[in-house]
C-alpha positions in Angstrom: -61.3 22.3 -55.1 -57.9 22.3 -53.3 -56.1 21.2 -56.4 -57.8 23.9 -58.5 -56.8 26.5 -56.0 -53.2 25.3 -55.9 -53.0 25.3 -59.7 -54.4 28.9 -59.8 -51.8 30.1 -57.3 -49.0 28.5 -59.2 -50.2 29.9 -62.4 -50.5 33.4 -61.0 -47.1 33.3 -59.3 -45.4 32.1 -62.5 -47.2 34.7 -64.6 -46.1 37.6 -62.4 -42.4 36.9 -63.0 -40.6 38.4 -65.9 -40.1 36.1 -68.8 -36.8 35.9 -70.5 -36.1 34.4 -73.9 -34.8 31.1 -72.6 -37.8 30.6 -70.4 -40.6 31.2 -72.9 -40.8 27.5 -74.0 -40.9 26.2 -70.4 -43.4 28.8 -69.3 -45.7 28.1 -72.2 -45.8 24.5 -71.2 -46.9 25.5 -67.7 -49.5 27.9 -69.0 -51.0 25.1 -71.1 -52.5 23.8 -67.8 -53.9 27.2 -66.8 -57.5 26.8 -65.5 -57.4 23.0 -65.6 -58.2 20.8 -62.7 -56.8 17.3 -62.1 -58.5 14.2 -60.9 -55.6 13.3 -58.6 -51.9 13.3 -58.1 -51.6 10.1 -60.2 -53.4 11.5 -63.2 -51.3 11.7 -66.4 -52.2 15.4 -66.8 -51.1 16.3 -63.3 -47.8 14.3 -63.8 -47.1 16.2 -67.0 -47.9 19.5 -65.3 -45.6 18.7 -62.4 -42.8 17.8 -64.7 -43.2 21.0 -66.7 -43.3 23.0 -63.4 -40.2 21.3 -62.0 -38.2 21.9 -65.2 -39.2 25.6 -65.2 -38.4 26.1 -61.6 -35.0 24.4 -61.7 -34.0 26.6 -64.6 -35.2 29.8 -62.9 -33.5 28.9 -59.6 -30.3 28.1 -61.5 -30.4 31.5 -63.3 -31.4 33.6 -60.3 -29.4 32.0 -57.6 -26.7 29.9 -59.3 -27.9 26.8 -57.5 -28.3 23.6 -59.5 -31.1 21.4 -58.4 -32.3 18.0 -59.8 -35.9 18.3 -61.0 -36.5 14.7 -60.1 -35.6 15.2 -56.4 -38.2 17.8 -55.5 -41.9 18.3 -56.4 -42.9 21.4 -58.3 -44.5 22.9 -55.2 -41.3 22.2 -53.2 -39.3 24.1 -55.8 -41.7 27.1 -55.6 -41.2 27.1 -51.8 -37.4 26.7 -52.1 -37.3 29.7 -54.5 -39.3 31.8 -52.0 -36.9 30.8 -49.2 -33.9 31.6 -51.3 -35.3 35.1 -51.9 -35.5 35.7 -48.1 -32.2 34.3 -47.1 -29.4 36.4 -45.8 -26.3 36.7 -47.9 -24.1 34.8 -45.4 -26.5 31.9 -45.1 -25.7 28.8 -47.2 -28.3 27.5 -49.6 -27.9 24.0 -48.2 -29.4 25.1 -44.9 -32.7 25.8 -46.7 -32.7 22.5 -48.7 -32.5 20.3 -45.6 -36.1 20.8 -44.8 -37.4 19.3 -48.0 -37.8 15.6 -48.5 -36.2 14.4 -51.7 -38.3 12.3 -54.0 -36.8 9.2 -55.6 
């Protein structure tokens, strides 16, 4: 149930954003998982979804904030949270300050 709710929240948050030409392919990959539930974090469908979400979010963060992030170092949900923090940061605050709170995946 929790995974379904998280997938719905992510899908809605992604759908609300404006889609530009370069994002259409990445966004369509994420929307392919709309309404699906996953058996667990290790399932192949969830892993595919997370990879698509990471790639989309890294591209969007790069375009909006000019910050390059490695999609292999953060989960898709971490990248959603990072983007929301970047939106709230003051102009004088460095981006690195917000990235310190996120564990990097290997």
